[in-house]
PAMIVEX-891454 format. One record per residue: residue in one letter; x, y, z of N, C-alpha, C, CB in turn. Coordinates in steps of 0.001 Angstrom, whole numbers, padded with zeros to 6 digits, always signed. Glycine has a CB too. Layout:
% PAMIVEX-891454
AXYZXYZXYZXYZ;...
END
This chain:
% PAMIVEX-891454
M-044885-129043+046000-043468-128736+046021-043091-127352+045434-042744-129799+045276;G-042295-126667+046075-041917-125227+045639-041254-125132+044249-040919-124597+046679;K-041309-123972+043696-040572-123790+042356-039217-123858+042448-040842-122553+041718;N-038412-124463+041439-037103-124371+041377-036633-123090+041017-036640-125269+040583;L-036105-122126+041883-035671-120826+041427-034069-121017+041112-036001-119638+042599;K-033840-120133+039974-032383-120316+039489-031889-118735+039860-032230-120820+037616;Y-030670-118927+040229-030121-117506+040544-028724-117420+040266-030320-117091+042003;W-028184-116180+040445-026638-116033+040293-026205-115597+041656-026149-114918+039113;Y-024830-116017+041892-024155-115511+043037-022677-115182+042785-024278-116487+044131;F-021971-114408+043754-020726-114012+043623-020042-114726+044942-020639-112393+043513;R-018678-114934+044644-017940-115639+045846-016878-114680+046129-017308-117180+045527;F-016534-114939+047360-015241-113928+047705-013863-115106+047643-015452-113040+049634;T-012895-114548+047473-011795-115183+047542-011296-115187+049193-010830-114503+046505;K-010674-115950+049792-010360-116132+050968-009625-114835+051626-009620-117319+050966;D-009080-114093+050779-008258-113013+051256-009001-111662+050919-006802-113085+050595;F-010350-111649+050600-010903-110388+050028-010796-109390+051170-012446-110543+049485;F-011152-109701+052419-011187-108521+053342-009818-108360+054112-012390-108690+054396;D-009019-109263+053818-007715-109290+054403-006523-108707+053418-007434-110776+054806;N-006772-108501+052163-005782-107895+051276-005415-106535+051560-006222-107931+049964;K-004295-105833+051205-003916-104468+051539-005019-103485+051051-002524-104117+050897;T-005586-103543+049922-006465-102809+049300-007807-102615+050445-006800-103569+047853;M-008328-103787+050790-009476-103749+051645-009005-103279+053060-010181-105164+051691;M-007809-103617+053446-007301-103253+054757-007140-101580+054856-005843-104045+054988;D-006342-101115+053846-006418-099710+053760-007845-098984+053723-005696-099374+052594;L-008893-099389+052901-010163-098856+053044-010604-098939+054446-011087-099510+052169;K-010611-099981+055332-011167-100178+056499-010489-099246+057547-011095-101594+056820;R-009363-098531+057169-008692-097621+058117-009043-096228+057851-007209-097766+058068;L-009875-095909+056588-010265-094623+056554-011199-094259+057760-010891-094382+055266;P-010959-092808+057953-011683-092264+059196-013436-092299+058918-011084-090549+059480;A-014139-092240+059930-015703-091955+059977-016252-093003+058983-016159-090305+059494;F-015767-094314+059113-016407-095513+058391-016564-095262+056946-017800-095856+058965;S-015990-094387+056280-016150-094198+054976-015571-095298+054096-015621-092975+054672;G-014562-095966+054468-013942-097195+053937-015002-098447+053986-012596-097527+054820;Y-015676-098555+054974-016731-099587+055146-017836-099363+054073-017357-099523+056627;R-018183-097981+054048-019282-097581+053164-018718-097903+051591-019679-095883+053439;Y-017453-097698+051352-017061-097989+049866-017055-099548+049620-015533-097363+049511;I-016820-100304+050473-016773-101836+050301-018268-102103+050034-016149-102719+051688;V-019195-101491+050931-020555-101944+050749-021106-101410+049083-021526-101227+052114;I-020637-100317+048857-020879-099754+047498-020393-100722+046488-020181-098383+047296;Y-019116-101200+046700-018423-102166+045584-019418-103393+045509-016735-102728+046045;L-019664-103965+046586-020441-105075+046738-021882-105088+046097-020520-105281+048098;E-022549-103792+046420-023644-103571+045830-023786-103348+044406-024083-102705+046388;M-022639-102804+043887-022633-102816+042362-022236-104250+041764-021575-101697+041821;C-021468-104779+042516-021142-106333+041952-022681-107161+042001-019807-107264+043155;S-023511-106832+043027-024648-107617+042929-025575-107172+041751-025357-107575+044229;L-025370-105679+041266-026206-105225+039994-025728-106177+038777-025911-103504+039591;C-024548-106377+038841-024175-107321+037741-024829-108778+037511-022801-107539+037917;L-025110-109196+038641-025733-110545+038862-027218-110348+038233-025754-110998+040569;K-027813-109327+038227-029073-109172+037497-028985-109197+035936-029686-107887+037916;C-027821-109158+035601-027546-109166+034074-026877-110673+033650-026413-107828+033674;E-027647-111613+034168-027239-113001+033890-025913-113225+034029-027575-113420+032637;G-025199-112854+035198-023923-113326+035574-022816-112431+034882-023792-114835+035190;E-022929-111333+034135-022009-110823+033668-021108-110139+034633-022446-110140+032782;T-019884-110008+034377-018967-109120+035180-018979-107693+034633-017489-109674+035162;I-019645-107332+033775-019631-106032+033301-020983-105322+033538-019268-106048+031872;L-021120-104326+034163-022312-103551+034430-022580-102605+033478-022267-102920+035633;K-023588-102736+032597-023748-101784+031460-024877-100731+031858-024147-102597+030073;I-024379-099585+031900-025198-098458+032205-025770-097617+030942-024377-097568+033089;P-026987-097825+030707-027376-097109+029455-027241-095646+029395-028713-097381+029165;I-026916-095058+028299-026724-093532+028060-027921-093242+027335-025363-093069+027220;V-028786-092469+028163-030012-091945+027619-030014-090571+027186-031011-092080+028525;T-029178-089748+028027-029126-088393+027573-027555-087996+027965-030359-087409+028332;Q-027150-086971+027181-025738-086629+027077-025139-086569+028468-025541-085285+026336;G-026038-086045+029492-025485-085851+030785-025343-087036+031829-026260-084871+031354;D-025853-088237+031263-025935-089319+032086-024557-089749+032585-026619-090385+031395;T-024283-090045+033924-023066-090523+034424-023467-091857+035242-022320-089375+035322;Y-022377-092474+035316-022448-093818+036115-023012-093637+037635-020908-094479+036197;S-022361-092469+038166-022627-092259+039626-024252-091720+039778-021459-091073+040259;S-024872-091220+038766-026334-090868+038945-027128-092029+038845-026836-089873+037948;Y-026733-092954+037982-027412-094261+037696-027199-095189+038992-026772-094979+036304;L-025890-095265+039459-025854-096144+040421-026453-095567+041838-024461-096590+040495;S-026444-094279+041859-027365-093626+043046-028621-093979+043096-027473-092223+043026;Q-029305-093821+041992-030745-094296+041829-030830-095749+042103-031303-094020+040393;N-029932-096633+041876-030272-097898+041847-029708-098677+043196-029762-098454+040530;I-028725-098044+043858-028290-098709+045176-028333-097858+046308-026928-099227+045114;G-029062-096521+046059-029492-095795+047154-028315-095209+047922-030323-096643+048006;E-027152-094821+047281-026152-094029+047876-025742-092815+047368-025150-094674+047970;D-025050-091785+047960-024731-090758+047381-023790-090602+046442-024549-090115+048093;Q-024180-089858+045337-023410-089902+044166-021755-089615+044436-024057-088832+043182;R-021298-088638+045402-020027-088402+045594-019294-089566+046250-019922-087235+046310;A-020121-090288+047230-019599-091487+047780-019168-092413+046645-020625-092149+048687;I-020137-092680+045783-020112-093685+044765-018866-093293+043856-021535-093741+043943;E-018573-092035+043532-017605-091482+042741-016293-091993+043315-017714-089963+042691;E-016094-091706+044619-014951-091940+045544-014721-093280+045533-015151-091480+046936;A-015646-094090+045708-015396-095607+045796-014940-096136+044431-016735-096405+046258;V-015725-095688+043371-015350-095985+042210-013703-095852+041721-016202-095216+041501;S-013472-094693+042073-011983-093972+041850-011313-095009+042672-011711-092202+042460;Y-011481-095336+043867-010588-096004+044565-010439-097417+044018-010949-095964+045934;F-011472-098132+043610-011376-099418+043127-010828-099515+041690-012668-100022+043223;E-011173-098545+041070-010548-098292+039798-009079-098164+039800-011083-097127+039245;H-008587-097460+040634-007060-097138+040920-006275-098326+041430-006910-095989+042010;N-007081-099197+042215-006686-100492+042644-006843-101862+041703-007428-100663+043830;G-007353-101693+040596-007312-102683+039870-008579-103567+039946-006185-103301+040170;Y-009704-103143+040657-010662-104005+040838-011824-103746+039837-011053-103954+042209;L-011788-102572+039167-012582-102475+038010-012096-101331+037113-014015-102295+038395;E-012798-101375+035888-012383-100509+034844-013604-099951+034069-011434-101249+033919;I-013532-098767+033800-014689-098101+033262-014390-097576+031950-015163-097030+034135;Y-015222-097848+031119-015139-097362+029593-016549-097120+029065-014395-098498+028600;R-016612-096285+027897-017847-096088+027300-017914-096642+025951-018166-094728+027283;D-019060-096838+025505-019326-097294+024006-020406-096357+023644-019809-098947+023782;E-020855-096756+022297-021888-095729+021840-023000-095848+022675-022340-095879+020392;F-023578-096953+023400-024977-096954+024031-024770-097058+025571-025922-098229+023471;N-023672-097360+026127-023419-097583+027581-022208-096987+028054-023363-098987+027906;I-022122-096835+029349-021043-096552+030301-020716-097990+031026-021523-095340+031407;N-019736-098662+030668-019437-099993+031002-018606-100064+032279-018740-100650+029869;I-018924-100664+033336-018058-100976+034522-017594-102355+034388-018794-100797+035880;D-016501-102761+034319-015944-104171+034219-015370-104460+035586-014798-104340+033047;F-015898-105417+036081-015509-105853+037617-014456-106932+037298-016905-106532+038638;I-013208-106362+037302-012136-107426+036706-012045-108618+037802-010483-106669+036463;K-011812-108134+039224-011505-109215+040062-012838-110290+040321-010971-108550+041431;M-014089-109744+039795-015077-110743+039898-015159-111856+038808-016295-110076+039953;E-014299-111614+037723-014412-112412+036701-014596-113906+036743-013470-112170+036085;N-013783-114543+037587-013814-115876+037992-014649-116322+039242-012515-116218+038188;N-015385-115482+039782-015992-115530+041041-017556-115292+040904-015321-114490+041959;I-018141-115674+039750-019564-115368+039592-020007-117003+039310-019932-114116+038221;G-021136-117381+039861-021596-118762+039565-023275-118698+039559-020966-119869+040769;K-023815-119845+039038-025319-120028+038890-025664-121231+039671-025801-120196+037367;S-026744-121117+040402-027261-122260+041004-028687-122112+041070-026688-122508+042305;S-029390-123019+041897-030808-123046+041882-031111-123677+043326-031422-123915+040577;T-032396-123554+043707-032920-124223+044781-032791-125552+045128-033985-124071+044748;S-032948-126261+043834-032933-127666+043894-031412-128208+044127-033576-128223+042562;A-030553-127334+043410-029215-127594+043678-028749-127495+045043-028484-126804+042944;D-029227-126441+045718-028911-126172+046977-029468-127345+047863-029431-124814+047341;K-030486-127949+047802-031013-129011+048344-030200-130094+048260-032147-129260+047860;Q-029746-130440+047413-028806-131552+047048-027461-131435+047684-028613-131613+045560;R-027102-130132+047702-025752-130046+048533-026046-130025+049889-024884-128800+048241;R-027067-129697+050423-027448-129872+051906-027539-131218+052209-028748-129231+052296;L-028142-132112+051338-028295-133418+051519-026815-134378+051589-029229-133802+050372;E-026124-133934+050442-024701-134449+050710-023902-134107+051773-023951-134170+049765;H-024260-132834+052105-023373-132241+053449-023910-133108+054534-023634-130453+053888;K-025125-133380+054786-025688-134226+055896-025294-135671+055653-027275-134101+055991;R-025187-136148+054771-024716-137682+054729-023061-137678+054873-025214-138476+053145;K-022326-136754+054533-020929-136744+054940-020749-136545+056434-020194-135673+054203;R-021616-135630+056982-021567-135611+058555-021969-136873+059284-022487-134527+059086;L-022904-137415+058784-023514-138548+059359-022403-139850+059225-024987-138813+058562;Q-021962-139660+058117-020945-140990+057920-019675-140507+058690-020513-141405+056123;G-019282-139439+058824-018283-139151+059869-018577-139423+061132-017934-137925+059888;N-019625-139150+061808-020235-139480+063122-020002-141102+063410-021893-139072+063090;K-020685-141573+062320-020706-143266+062304-019264-143592+062384-021415-144038+060824;N-018365-143181+061473-016805-143653+061704-016087-143451+062911-015949-143030+060801;Q-016653-142060+063390-015908-141670+064692-016489-142568+065926-016132-139987+065022;M-017698-142966+065862-018303-143873+066895-017534-145397+066930-019961-144040+066520;I-017299-145795+065582-016763-146940+065346-015219-146834+066042-016843-147218+063771;E-014399-145800+065593-013166-145600+066033-013088-145750+067713-012742-144219+065492;Q-013954-145098+067960-013995-145002+069774-014520-146251+070383-015089-143733+070415;G-014920-147210+069448-015230-148659+070061-016778-148537+070576-014089-149088+071459;E-017611-147721+070175-018818-147590+070462-019584-148356+069464-019141-146271+070567;E-020709-149136+070053-021629-150124+069039-022790-149285+068683-022224-151634+069774;I-023155-149427+067413-024368-148680+067021-025508-149647+066899-024167-147907+065686;K-026402-149264+067565-027757-150172+067709-028189-150291+066410-028990-149562+068628;E-028860-151531+066147-029416-151957+065037-030453-150780+064613-030039-153369+065274;E-031177-150166+065368-032146-149202+065171-031648-148013+064558-032759-148894+066342;E-030552-147460+065302-029904-146438+064738-029174-146575+063415-029098-146042+065619;E-028712-147718+063274-027914-148132+061979-029144-147974+060772-027205-149942+062119;S-030233-148478+061045-031308-148417+060087-031846-146934+059714-032442-149251+060653;V-032047-145951+060599-032071-144735+060297-030913-143988+059706-032422-144237+061277;F-029791-144461+060095-028615-144087+059339-028561-144195+058042-027645-144681+059697;S-028975-145436+057699-028697-146078+056358-029835-145370+055493-028801-147854+056375;K-031125-144991+055969-032012-144417+055283-031489-143026+054884-033220-144428+056003;V-031030-142291+055783-030740-140754+055645-029338-141010+054620-030394-139804+057420;L-028497-141956+054561-027381-142175+053612-028072-142361+052127-026459-143546+054085;K-029122-143043+052115-029722-143370+050820-030655-142371+050450-030383-144670+050812;G-030757-141449+051279-031707-140352+050752-033257-140465+050969-031513-140262+049282;R-033487-141261+051854-034963-141750+051811-035555-140732+052853-035209-143488+052268;
END
């Protein structure tokens, strides 16, 4: 049996791409708005590497260190595009930047309640539960339509419901 891997994830609110901030970004010329959205999502994914924190801590090694040079190296985007994207998202309340003695901190305000933790075994359980519900729904639908379920099908159905 495979190793049970644990991982962090972030989820979207149902209006993430439909809200005014994102719609305005998508209207920018030459697809730069789409690029900024991807930069934001890539920065969010960097947070997940820090055990689900919503604050990306960028270490200050030298006096000239900036968040854009760090992010450019870690997500492979142009520094100028990163600065423009960060400025836009900061202005629109998606993130906040502040420094402390050791780090440049990017706080992803809108992600605060949208980060979770899971594992491959939990995923398997969710898939099984979904399958059980779907099969139960199919059985109920067949009964409502007056169709008989053969004894053989019933036996297979019962095994799946019981997780065998």
